[in-house]
C-alpha positions as CSV (number, residue, x, y, z in Angstrom):
1,R,14.8,44.7,-33.9
2,D,11.6,42.8,-33.4
3,A,13.2,39.4,-33.7
4,A,15.3,40.3,-30.6
5,A,12.5,41.2,-28.6
6,E,10.2,38.3,-29.3
7,P,12.3,35.7,-27.4
8,E,11.6,37.9,-24.4
9,A,7.9,38.1,-24.9
10,T,7.3,34.4,-25.5
11,A,9.5,33.1,-22.6
12,P,7.7,31.4,-20.0
13,D,7.9,32.4,-16.5
14,A,8.3,28.9,-15.1
15,S,10.7,26.3,-16.5
16,P,9.4,23.2,-17.9
17,S,10.4,21.3,-14.9
18,D,8.0,23.6,-12.9
19,A,5.1,23.3,-15.4
20,L,5.5,19.5,-15.0
21,A,5.6,19.5,-11.5
22,R,2.3,21.4,-11.6
23,R,0.7,19.0,-13.8
24,L,1.7,16.0,-11.7
25,E,0.0,17.7,-8.9
26,E,-3.3,18.7,-10.5
27,A,-3.6,15.5,-12.8
28,P,-5.0,12.2,-11.7
29,A,-3.1,8.9,-11.9
30,S,-5.0,8.1,-15.0
31,C,-3.4,10.8,-17.2
32,M,-0.2,8.9,-17.8
33,E,-1.2,9.0,-21.5
34,E,-1.1,12.8,-21.5
35,L,2.3,12.5,-19.9
36,L,3.6,9.9,-22.7
37,D,2.2,12.3,-25.3
38,E,5.2,14.7,-24.2
39,G,7.7,12.2,-25.6
40,D,11.4,13.4,-25.3
41,A,10.4,16.5,-23.2
42,F,8.8,14.1,-20.5
43,I,11.9,11.6,-20.6
44,Q,14.4,14.3,-20.0
45,E,12.5,15.8,-16.9
46,F,12.1,12.4,-15.5
47,R,16.0,11.8,-16.0
48,L,16.6,15.1,-14.5
49,G,14.9,14.1,-11.3
50,V,11.9,16.2,-11.4
51,P,10.5,16.1,-7.6
52,G,7.4,13.6,-7.6
53,L,8.1,12.3,-11.2
54,L,10.2,9.5,-10.2
55,D,7.8,8.1,-7.4
56,R,4.8,8.9,-9.8
57,V,6.2,7.2,-12.8
58,C,7.8,4.1,-11.1
59,S,4.7,3.2,-9.0
60,P,3.2,-0.1,-9.7
61,E,0.0,1.5,-11.5
62,A,2.2,3.6,-13.5
63,V,4.6,0.5,-14.4
64,R,1.6,-1.3,-15.4
65,I,0.4,1.5,-17.8
66,L,4.0,1.7,-19.2
67,V,4.3,-1.9,-19.8
68,E,0.7,-2.0,-21.6
69,H,1.9,0.7,-24.0
70,V,5.0,-1.2,-24.6
71,T,3.6,-4.5,-25.1
72,Q,-0.1,-4.4,-26.3
73,E,-1.5,-3.1,-29.7
74,P,-2.4,0.6,-29.5
75,N,-5.8,1.8,-29.2
76,P,-7.0,2.2,-32.9
77,D,-8.9,5.7,-31.8
78,V,-5.2,6.9,-31.2
79,P,-3.1,8.5,-34.2
80,L,-0.3,6.0,-35.2
81,D,2.2,8.8,-34.7
82,Q,0.8,9.5,-31.1
83,A,0.7,5.7,-30.1
84,R,4.3,5.1,-31.3
85,R,5.7,8.3,-29.3
86,R,3.6,6.7,-26.2
87,S,5.2,3.4,-26.9
88,H,8.8,4.8,-27.2
89,T,8.4,7.1,-24.1
90,A,6.9,4.3,-22.1
91,A,10.0,2.1,-23.0
92,E,12.6,4.9,-22.3
93,L,10.9,5.4,-18.8
94,L,10.8,1.6,-18.0
95,A,14.3,1.2,-18.8
96,S,15.2,4.3,-16.6
97,C,13.2,3.2,-13.6
98,N,15.1,-0.2,-13.9
99,I,18.3,1.2,-14.2
100,T,17.9,3.4,-11.2
101,G,16.4,0.7,-9.2
102,Q,13.3,3.0,-8.6
103,I,10.4,0.3,-9.9
104,Q,8.6,-0.2,-6.6
105,A,7.2,-3.6,-5.6
106,D,3.4,-4.1,-5.6
107,E,2.8,-5.5,-2.1
108,E,-0.8,-6.4,-2.7
109,S,-0.2,-8.7,-5.8
């Protein structure tokens, strides 16, 4: 009987999409690493089209950060599993941005 009640007690009030949307509003652009740490959940939310996420991830600044995570050696201070998750997530997001044609041109470059 307790096991049946447990999911109700631990169920969040907001959906993962709502939580991610709040984080995007609250977080500075420099927190892309924190978002990459979400891994597959972040990729899924991106593909579902969470409001603001497409613009944030496909902006020139974010694309530069994603490319760095895919092409450069990870920071030695970051645990290897976390660095791999970031690299994988960045590659998936770049592919998704490119497929949807959402990568924004950097007019200032």
